[in-house]
N, C-alpha and C positions, 0 to 999 in steps of 0.2 A: 098727189102732187100738190106741192106748197102753194102753187100757183092760184088753186081754187081759192085760199083764205089770205094769203098776204100779196098785197097788190104793189107794192113798190120795192121790187126785187133791187133794184141799182143802189138802195141805201146800206144794203149788208154786204160787209167786207172782209168775214170771218166766218167760221163754223166751229162749234162746239160738236165735237165726235163722241156718242155714247156707245158704250158696250156693256154688255149683260154678264155672259158666263165668266168673261175674264175676271170681273171683279170679284168672285169667288176663289181665285187660283192661289190665295195664300202668299207663299214666300216666292214661287216661282212666278207672281204675276208679271213683273218687270220681263219676263222673257216673251211673254204675250204681248204685251203692249208694245215693245219692240218691234216685235213682227207685225203686227197691226201698222204700226207708222211706217214699214219698208213696204207695206202694200199698198196704204196709201198714197206714198209717193209715186209708187210705179202705177198706179192707177191715174193720178193726176198728170204723168208725162205726155198723155195724147190730149189734153186741155188746151186750149187756148189760155195764156196767162201763166204768170209765175206765182209759187206759193211756197210758203215756209208753213212745215209741220214739225209742232213742238209738244212734247210730253211734259207735263207739270202738275205736281199736286195732285198727281191720280187722274189727271184730264189729258184730253189730247185735243190739239187745236190746229184746225187750217186757216193760215192768215193768206189772203191774196195781198201780193206785194207789187200786183201791176192790175190793169184792166181784164176782165175775164168774162167769159161766157157763163152766166150763172146757171142756167139750164143743163148745159153740157157737164159743168161741173160736179152739180147735183148729181146727174144721171151716172156719172163716174164713180163718185162715193158711194151711190145706192148698188154699186157690184162690188163692194169690198166684203167680203165674209169677216163676220168679227163686230162689223157695225151694227148696232141696234139701232140707233136714230142720229139723224144729222139734223142739226140746230143751226139756222142761219143767225149770226149774232151782228150787233153793232158795239164798238167800243165808244166810251167817252172818257174824257179826261176826268178824273177826281178833284173837281174843284169847289168842292162843298157840298152840303145835301140840298142847299136852296137850287144850286145849279143842276143837281141830281133829278130834282123834282120836276123842272122845265124839261129836261132831256127825256124822261119818262112820260110826260104830258105828250111832249111833240112825237115820240115814237107810237105809242098808239095812236094819233091823229093820223099819221102818215100811213100806217099800216091797215089800218082799219077804218075804212070810210065810212063803212056801214057800223055805227057805234051802237046799235040797239041789240047789245050783250052782255052777257055776265061775265064777271072775270074775277081771277083771284091773284094777288101779289104774293109771290114766293121769293124773299129775300134772303141772300146768303153774305154772311158777313165773313170774308176768310181772312181779313186782316182787323185783328182784335182791337187796334187802337182807333176803330173809327167810331165817331162820338154816338152813334144810334146802333141798338143791338137789332138783331133780326127782327125780332117782334115789332119793336119799334119802328122799324123801316116798312115793314108790311102796313101797319096803319098808319102811317103819314103818307106813304105814296098812295095807297087805297082811297084816301080822303083827297087827295090832290085831283088824281083822275077823276073822281065823281063831282068834284067842283066844276073841272073842267068840262066834263061830258057827263050832265045829268042823267041822260036818258040812259047811261050803263048802270049795270046794278051789281052789286059783290053776290057771289056764290061759292064759297068755300068747300063744298062736296063736288058739284060737276060743273064747274065753269066753262063757258066758251072759250076763253081766253085765259091761260096761265103763263102770266107774265112774271119771268124769272129775272131777278137782277142780281149779280153777284159782283161783291166789293173784291178787289184784289190790287194787282200792281196798277189796272185802270179798272172802269166799272164796265161789266159786261150785260148787256140786255138783251134777251130774247123770248120769244113766246110761242115758236111753232117747233114741233119734231117731226120730222119727214121719217118715217119706219126705213130702217136699214135690212139688209137680208138675214144678219143673225148669224149664228154659227161661230166658229173657231177662224183666225188668221191663217191664211195659206201658210203650210211648211210646218205647223205646230203640230200634226198630226201623223207625221212620217210621207211616205211615198207608196203608191198604188199604180197598178198597169190596169189600164180600162182596156175591155176588149170592145172597141166602139164599130158599130155598122152605119148604115145609112137609115135606119129606122128609128122610131120616135122613142124606144125606151133607152139604149145605151148614153145616148146623150143626157138622159136625165139621170140616169144612176150616176155618172160621173160627177155631175153638178152636185148632187146630194153628198156624195163621199167627199168631195172638194168642201162643201160646206162645214164638215167637220175638220177642215184643216190639213187635209190630205193632198200634196203634191199629186199632180195625174201626170203619168205618160200615157201612152194609148198605143193600141196596136190594130189594124186592119188589114183583113184579108181580102185581097185583090184578085179575081180570075179573068184577066183579059184572056181571048176576047168575048168572054161570056158576060163579063161586067166592061163596061166603058169607061173613057176617061173623064165621063161626065159622073160617074157613079163615084168616082174616086174624088172627083173635086166637091162634090156633094160631102164626103164624110172629113174633107179637109175643111170645108165651111162651118159644118157642126163644131168639129174642133176648135174654131175660132170664135165659135159662140159660145162654148164653155170656158173657154181660155178669158173670155172678157171677165168673169169670176173668178178662175181658179189660176189665173196667170199662165206664163208661156207652156205650153203642150209640145213635148215630142213626140210626134205620131211615128209609127214603124210601118211602114207598107210593106208586107209580105205577099209575094206571089204565090197563090195559093191553088193554081190551074192544074199542075200536072199531080198534084198530091189530090186534088179533087177527083181527076180523070182516072188515077190507079185505082182509089177507092171505089169508084163508079164501076169500072171493068172487074173488081176482085171480090166484091163483098154485095150480099143479098141487098137489094135496093130498098128494102122496106127498113134498113136499119143505115142507110146513108147518112142520114143527118145527125144519128149519135154518133157515128164513127168519125165522121168531118169534123163534129163537135169536141170530140176527143183530142184529135190532132191538133185544132186551135188552140185548145187548153195546155197541150204539151208545149207548143211553139211559145204561146203566150208567158209561159211560166220560165222558158228558157230566157226570152228576152228580158223578162222581169228580173230573175236572178242576176243577169250581166248589167243591169241597169241599177241595182241596188233597190229594187221594189220589196215592198213586205207584204204584199199579196196581190190577188187578181179581182177585178171588179166588174162583174156582169149586170146586164139590165134585165135579167129573166124574172118571170112572175108567175108563182105556181099555177098550173092549168092554162096558160094563156095560149101555148100550142103544142104539138105533141112532144116536142125536144125538151119542154118544162113542167113535164109531170113529177112528182116526187121519184118516181122510179129512175125518169130520164136524168135528171138532175144527179142523182146518186150515181148513175154510170158515167157522166161527164166530170163528177168529181174525184172518183175513182184513180183517176190519171194524176191528180194534182198532189204535191208535197206542201203546197203554199196553200194559205186559207183564201177561200173566195168569199169574197163579200157580195152581197146581192141585196142593195138597198131598196129595190122594188118589190121584194118575194111577195109580199104580201098584199099589194095595191091592185086597185080594180083598175080597167084602159083608161076609163075617163079622169082617174086619179091623175094617172101619167100623163095624159092629155094636157089637163089644166096646169101641172108645172111646165110641162113642154111651151104651152103657150106663154106662161109667165116669164121663161127665160128665151124666149124668142127662138128656140130650136123647130117648133113644130111646122112651120111653113118649109123650112128646109128640108126637114125630115120625109114630108110629103111628097116631096117632087117625085116623079115617076122614074126614077133612073134605078135599074135592077140592081140587087144587092148579090153579094156572093152566096150567101145560103138560100136564095131563093130559086138558084138555077137547076140545081140536082135535087129537089125534093120529090119525093116517093110519092104516089099518088095516095098509098095507105102505110105511112109511117107506121112503124112500131112506137105505142105509147107505154108499154112496161117492159122494157127490155131485160132480159135477162143476162146479167153481168157475165157469166160462164160462157155463154153463147156468144155474145159481142166479143171476148177475149180470144174465143176461138176462131173466130171470123177475122178477127185481125192477124192471126197468123198467116191468112193468105196474102199479105202485104209484106213478108218478111223479106222477100226478095229484093226489093227495091225503097221500100218507104225510108228507112234511114236515110238513104242518099238523097231522097228527094228531100225530105227535112231539112237536111244539112244546107243543100242547095239554096233552098228557099230564104234558109236563116243568113246564108252568106250573100245572097244578092238582095237582102233588103233596102229600101228606100226609106232615108229618115228625114223627115220635115219637122222643123221647128215652127210651130204655128203661135202666133200671137193675138192677142183680142183684136175681133173685127171693128 
């Protein structure tokens, strides 16, 4: 965080927003920039203070137009996909180069009380009628800083401080870049349906897909009384954590109890997990089609559990016509945990409230299911399964979850 380096946060009244991938989008770049502006505005709605977000000359700026909570604002911007860097800035009026030199020296003095550091000046003259060009500004401002603070030194390769000075309608001064989450702005990559459980993996999978610009809807399979209301609330809380990055999430809660009990009654117990997963995928796909999603998203990783072997995943996918996206497919568990901790879902995920999938787990589940045998055993369900699935869809609960 910036606070470790910049001591005087009250002086900043604006932020330069940097982006990475958007910059190579060619003629469509404006669409991605506009989407990023919308997401920034959405993120800032929950912050104290009023802000103006503007796009000009290939740059995006956030201007504070009232008092604001600096830490809260930086945290909110740090959850907007598409932002690669957040630069706290100060504006000064263009009152001639002599005054600019004084402003730059004062900036260094206020922001860096410990001035035993190396620095580099990077000036940019967007207004070509300015009397000095960029190279001349670099040299002159660098000299003024050295005169004022002899303990500092110039390092043009790896400076401790990279001081940026941009001459535009006003003069912009900044020297810190707080890392953003990167990725693409929400909504630029279509819409997907996340199968969200109360575990560690699926919230991380949703976050990773959302980072690529995909709007997220989610479906949760609830099995009362075998799963409690606290288990359901845990999933709602996880959706809220993901929505802090992804935007509002419509969570479809499906009562899966009767379907699970029927499968438990009619099918071999070593195949319960696979057959239940196949019906979850069927139901999720129907909801996805009704809500104009373009694919399903799951948190599976090869070999992590019995239902995530290559053979099991093939058996699960066989019931879907939509593509199934598995962003964690090659991740180790510790890789997933590391991301969960970073996005603040881990502590919620490990709360000890039972999940729908854990209630009817076989003691020795099949790890290499034979598709022909699975299909044959699913015929045991023909009498009632379509009716049960239709009832589950007709009684779904839809909850719109906004950022926590």
